[in-house]
C-alpha positions as a printed NumPy array, in Angstrom:
array([[ 79.915, 138.156, 127.898],
       [ 82.596, 136.856, 125.431],
       [ 84.21 , 139.873, 123.624],
       [ 85.901, 140.454, 120.419],
       [ 89.583, 140.427, 121.518],
       [ 88.753, 137.322, 123.549],
       [ 87.842, 135.677, 120.025],
       [ 90.605, 136.61 , 118.192],
       [ 93.019, 135.39 , 121.257],
       [ 91.188, 131.795, 120.768],
       [ 91.112, 131.709, 117.019],
       [ 94.96 , 133.139, 117.031],
       [ 95.537, 129.943, 119.445],
       [ 93.703, 127.527, 117.411],
       [ 95.305, 128.702, 114.273],
       [ 98.873, 128.11 , 116.056],
       [ 97.574, 124.506, 117.47 ],
       [ 96.653, 123.516, 113.764],
       [100.467, 124.875, 112.504],
       [102.099, 122.579, 114.958],
       [103.29 , 119.129, 113.676],
       [100.822, 116.375, 114.873],
       [102.248, 114.374, 117.495],
       [103.224, 110.979, 116.727],
       [100.498, 108.585, 117.95 ],
       [101.003, 105.683, 120.598],
       [101.412, 102.144, 118.775],
       [ 98.839,  99.782, 119.973],
       [ 99.82 ,  96.22 , 120.487],
       [103.048,  94.787, 119.278],
       [104.816,  95.904, 116.443],
       [105.644,  93.125, 113.785],
       [109.099,  92.817, 111.631],
       [108.616,  90.698, 109.403],
       [112.02 ,  88.988, 107.631],
       [111.25 ,  87.345, 104.386],
       [114.126,  84.887, 104.461],
       [114.972,  82.054, 107.137],
       [116.744,  82.654, 110.632],
       [120.27 ,  82.972, 110.501],
       [121.165,  85.185, 107.711],
       [122.025,  88.66 , 107.727],
       [118.454,  90.112, 106.956],
       [117.547,  88.252, 110.196],
       [120.394,  89.346, 112.606],
       [119.305,  92.954, 111.426],
       [115.679,  92.761, 112.194],
       [116.523,  91.253, 115.865],
       [119.365,  93.635, 116.576],
       [117.288,  96.869, 116.005],
       [114.019,  94.959, 117.255],
       [115.714,  94.39 , 120.661],
       [116.005,  98.112, 121.195],
       [113.03 ,  99.214, 119.069],
       [110.773,  97.722, 121.699],
       [111.921,  99.95 , 124.866],
       [112.187, 102.764, 122.643],
       [108.648, 102.746, 121.608],
       [107.095, 101.35 , 124.837],
       [106.061,  98.307, 123.041],
       [106.674,  94.788, 122.368],
       [108.437,  93.742, 119.175],
       [108.09 ,  90.783, 117.705],
       [110.135,  89.515, 114.755],
       [108.504,  86.879, 112.153],
       [110.391,  84.845, 109.56 ],
       [108.145,  84.208, 106.852],
       [109.979,  82.632, 103.902],
       [108.726,  81.151, 100.477],
       [108.681,  82.555,  96.706],
       [112.443,  84.247,  97.539],
       [110.552,  86.448,  99.879],
       [107.751,  87.683,  97.849],
       [104.832,  85.626,  99.784],
       [106.134,  88.051, 102.562],
       [105.672,  91.118, 100.929],
       [102.312,  90.375,  99.24 ],
       [101.206,  89.455, 102.739],
       [102.969,  92.71 , 104.133],
       [101.593,  95.1  , 101.714],
       [ 97.832,  93.763, 102.291],
       [ 98.16 ,  95.17 , 105.951],
       [ 95.467,  97.499, 107.652],
       [ 96.48 , 100.892, 108.619],
       [ 95.777,  99.962, 112.188],
       [ 98.14 ,  97.066, 112.533],
       [102.02 ,  98.144, 113.318],
       [104.144,  96.049, 110.747],
       [107.363,  96.525, 109.174],
       [109.005,  94.74 , 106.453],
       [113.12 ,  94.128, 106.126],
       [113.86 ,  94.342, 102.711],
       [116.698,  93.912, 100.536],
       [117.803,  94.429,  96.782],
       [116.841,  91.095,  95.436],
       [113.272,  91.687,  97.039],
       [112.796,  95.158,  96.4  ],
       [114.682,  95.808,  93.294],
       [115.13 ,  92.566,  91.462],
       [111.923,  90.219,  91.921],
       [109.533,  93.179,  90.502],
       [111.609,  93.725,  87.557],
       [112.333,  89.813,  86.436],
       [108.937,  88.058,  87.416],
       [105.717,  88.687,  85.257],
       [103.891,  89.62 ,  88.248],
       [105.694,  89.891,  91.679],
       [102.632,  90.245,  93.38 ],
       [103.425,  93.739,  94.856],
       [104.947,  96.953,  93.641],
       [107.669,  98.305,  95.795],
       [106.898, 101.988,  94.84 ],
       [103.251, 101.756,  95.008],
       [102.544,  99.147,  98.106],
       [105.327, 100.208, 100.322],
       [106.884, 103.517, 102.065],
       [110.361, 103.609, 102.964],
       [111.092, 103.719, 106.613],
       [115.099, 103.809, 107.557],
       [117.867, 101.791, 106.317],
       [119.559, 100.049, 108.721],
       [122.777,  98.603, 107.232],
       [125.156,  97.888, 103.621],
       [126.871,  95.18 , 102.735],
       [129.679,  94.592, 100.088],
       [130.161,  92.185,  97.265],
       [133.538,  90.044,  96.502],
       [134.686,  87.825,  94.22 ],
       [136.913,  84.569,  95.317],
       [138.541,  81.695,  93.636],
       [139.29 ,  78.017,  95.085],
       [142.882,  76.987,  96.305],
       [143.174,  74.911,  92.939],
       [142.938,  78.505,  90.998],
       [146.362,  79.352,  89.755],
       [145.912,  83.106,  90.531],
       [146.179,  85.81 ,  92.975],
       [145.091,  89.045,  91.231],
       [141.999,  90.058,  89.586],
       [143.7  ,  90.91 ,  86.295],
       [145.464,  87.334,  86.23 ],
       [142.042,  85.692,  86.797],
       [140.398,  87.591,  84.073],
       [143.691,  86.689,  81.806],
       [143.102,  82.874,  82.95 ],
       [139.425,  83.134,  82.179],
       [140.073,  84.389,  78.649],
       [142.583,  81.96 ,  78.077],
       [140.591,  79.345,  79.384],
       [136.863,  80.013,  78.504],
       [135.672,  76.479,  79.606],
       [136.379,  77.94 ,  83.24 ],
       [134.1  ,  80.686,  83.223],
       [132.032,  79.587,  85.271],
       [130.416,  82.009,  88.198],
       [128.72 ,  80.533,  91.046],
       [126.479,  82.649,  93.098],
       [124.631,  81.928,  96.14 ],
       [121.086,  81.946,  94.079],
       [119.828,  82.575,  90.761],
       [118.602,  86.276,  90.26 ],
       [120.593,  87.092,  93.123],
       [122.305,  90.747,  93.284],
       [125.544,  88.778,  93.156],
       [124.192,  87.111,  90.036],
       [123.877,  90.543,  88.31 ],
       [127.167,  91.885,  89.8  ],
       [128.868,  88.738,  88.275],
       [127.464,  89.767,  84.807],
       [128.542,  92.77 ,  85.096],
       [132.344,  92.278,  86.11 ],
       [132.023,  89.951,  83.343],
       [130.631,  92.148,  80.482],
       [133.16 ,  95.062,  81.838],
       [136.194,  92.324,  81.614],
       [135.056,  90.945,  78.35 ],
       [134.652,  87.462,  79.662],
       [131.505,  85.573,  78.369],
       [130.486,  83.658,  81.549],
       [128.336,  81.226,  82.59 ],
       [126.416,  81.41 ,  86.058],
       [125.75 ,  78.546,  88.172],
       [122.986,  79.288,  90.736],
       [123.109,  77.593,  94.037],
       [120.703,  77.24 ,  97.014],
       [122.403,  79.958,  99.379],
       [125.95 ,  80.437, 100.23 ],
       [126.696,  77.359, 102.288],
       [126.649,  75.175,  99.482],
       [128.47 ,  77.697,  97.051],
       [131.393,  77.99 ,  99.015],
       [131.738,  74.208,  99.847],
       [131.999,  73.742,  96.217],
       [134.407,  76.693,  95.77 ],
       [136.782,  75.175,  98.376],
       [136.451,  71.537,  96.677],
       [137.285,  72.845,  93.09 ],
       [133.615,  72.205,  91.95 ],
       [133.452,  75.734,  90.599],
       [136.289,  77.893,  90.303],
       [134.632,  81.549,  90.538],
       [132.015,  82.625,  92.999],
       [130.895,  85.731,  93.358],
       [129.003,  86.441,  96.824],
       [128.918,  88.83 ,  99.948],
       [132.027,  89.676, 101.368],
       [130.935,  88.521, 104.771],
       [130.167,  84.953, 103.594],
       [133.458,  84.521, 102.014],
       [135.493,  86.048, 104.401],
       [135.971,  83.191, 107.156],
       [137.286,  80.805, 104.418],
       [139.372,  83.654, 103.113],
       [140.883,  84.109, 106.464],
       [141.214,  80.267, 106.938],
       [143.33 ,  80.139, 103.655],
       [140.749,  78.013, 102.168],
       [139.708,  80.351,  99.296],
       [141.044,  83.411,  97.937],
       [139.272,  87.058,  98.03 ],
       [140.461,  88.848,  94.953],
       [138.524,  91.807,  95.254],
       [135.813,  93.52 ,  97.279],
       [132.896,  95.648,  95.26 ],
       [132.861,  98.722,  97.909],
       [134.289, 102.22 ,  96.821],
       [136.774, 101.85 ,  99.676],
       [138.244,  99.029, 101.193],
       [136.933,  96.787, 104.073],
       [138.345,  97.617, 107.224],
       [137.402,  94.07 , 108.096],
       [140.204,  93.094, 105.483],
       [142.159,  96.151, 104.317],
       [144.771,  94.044, 102.491],
       [142.327,  93.01 ,  99.751],
       [141.81 ,  95.658,  96.904],
       [138.737,  97.096,  95.774],
       [137.479,  96.16 ,  92.214],
       [138.545,  99.703,  91.293],
       [141.978,  99.37 ,  92.868],
       [142.616,  95.942,  90.658],
       [141.851,  97.947,  87.618],
       [138.157,  96.87 ,  86.739],
       [136.014,  99.998,  86.948],
       [132.809,  98.62 ,  88.86 ],
       [131.447,  98.971,  92.301],
       [128.262,  97.5  ,  93.913],
       [126.728,  97.606,  97.49 ],
       [123.559,  95.842,  99.152],
       [121.535,  97.233, 102.187],
       [118.865,  95.933, 104.434],
       [115.619,  98.694, 104.645],
       [112.819,  98.776, 106.463],
       [109.701,  99.232, 104.758],
       [106.21 ,  99.934, 105.79 ],
       [102.966,  99.155, 104.079],
       [101.555, 101.716, 102.087],
       [ 98.373, 102.032, 104.287],
       [100.843, 103.337, 107.584],
       [ 99.84 , 106.88 , 108.302],
       [102.635, 109.194, 107.133],
       [103.299, 110.468, 111.355],
       [103.913, 106.898, 112.054],
       [106.31 , 105.987, 109.155],
       [108.225, 109.101, 110.427],
       [107.951, 107.937, 114.025],
       [109.323, 104.686, 113.364],
       [112.018, 105.969, 110.791],
       [113.364, 108.311, 113.399],
       [113.187, 105.871, 116.162],
       [115.042, 103.599, 114.173],
       [117.588, 106.26 , 113.131],
       [118.166, 107.233, 116.866],
       [118.916, 103.339, 117.442],
       [121.553, 102.867, 114.426],
       [123.601, 106.156, 116.18 ],
       [124.168, 104.48 , 119.444],
       [127.445, 103.713, 119.984],
       [126.46 , 100.13 , 121.113],
       [124.692,  99.044, 117.85 ],
       [127.713, 100.631, 115.658],
       [129.865,  97.74 , 117.558],
       [127.66 ,  94.992, 117.16 ],
       [126.83 ,  95.95 , 113.402],
       [130.886,  96.259, 113.081],
       [131.223,  92.905, 114.797],
       [128.799,  91.126, 112.548],
       [130.696,  92.562, 109.658],
       [128.036,  94.683, 108.617],
       [127.923,  98.644, 107.841],
       [125.721, 100.432, 109.942],
       [123.409, 103.023, 108.425],
       [121.429, 105.869, 110.242],
       [118.915, 106.876, 107.995],
       [115.682, 109.166, 108.034],
       [112.475, 108.105, 105.909],
       [113.28 , 110.821, 103.456],
       [117.226, 109.639, 103.015],
       [116.133, 106.451, 102.364],
       [113.821, 107.418,  99.68 ],
       [116.399, 109.22 ,  97.871],
       [119.158, 106.035,  98.57 ],
       [116.73 , 103.605,  96.947],
       [115.86 , 106.07 ,  93.876],
       [119.657, 106.087,  92.997],
       [119.668, 103.056,  93.646],
       [117.258, 101.819,  91.035],
       [118.702, 103.695,  88.664],
       [122.132, 102.019,  88.921],
       [120.967,  98.399,  88.707],
       [117.371,  98.551,  87.132],
       [119.033,  98.837,  83.399],
       [121.655,  96.129,  84.852],
       [118.975,  93.422,  85.279],
       [116.929,  94.207,  82.203],
       [119.972,  93.958,  79.863],
       [120.845,  91.015,  81.502],
       [117.711,  88.915,  79.964],
       [117.155,  86.999,  82.914],
       [113.897,  85.205,  83.637],
       [113.35 ,  83.428,  86.755]])
């Protein structure tokens, strides 16, 4: 016969079990990582480097899908509607998760309501460069030259509405230079025109400009990170060059709002652990990207601070697609 003491023991055991965190659910089927940009770019490299390690770590197949169109918005619209039982991650950057929802009347998704932060994976810097024919070698010389030659104040950027676009506007405003932004269809055409003299000044990601700088075909005058880049320690930061601005971009994994919190935590911690491995640090560094190991909570805080910095810049610009 069951005694009162036995019942109390069973009740205590059940209460203790209920207090323990629920174990992470086993993933069913392949985990999809959706990259909203074409293969070969920085976002694609991040997804594939992490995906190669994430599959064995979770014991599942990881499939990287490149789903282009609408500057990434089509991919975000589709991923946000994924049912809770289908594991999928979206690799997002500031253009997709910050700029587009601010400048489009209806981007088709809300980054706060439709997505959950999983883990930041990398950072990257921006830089300003001039063509070989521009007679300056320092940032303050460039700004003086642009003030003296306002017709030359054309800033090339890899795409209108990209973060280099708004960073260029920020630099122009800080320097008292009224700039005309010229958007290109990617970094390749922009750098080609910079080398050819069709555009005098370019703002782009640092890794896109660095190879031609090293080859002597363009000159990078400043980098946007708080500290000098280890890849080119002779190039000053904007602050060191006398202009009080800095900025970074990022690649971050997001889950649809439908994904259970326990699974988000599971995936976020798995990616964080992968990003702490010496091999991953080396591979990201070789790709000239800054590796980041971040939990979902840390990533959410980063995104909130980033939005507070950049949303006013985007809105003040008055940019409309």
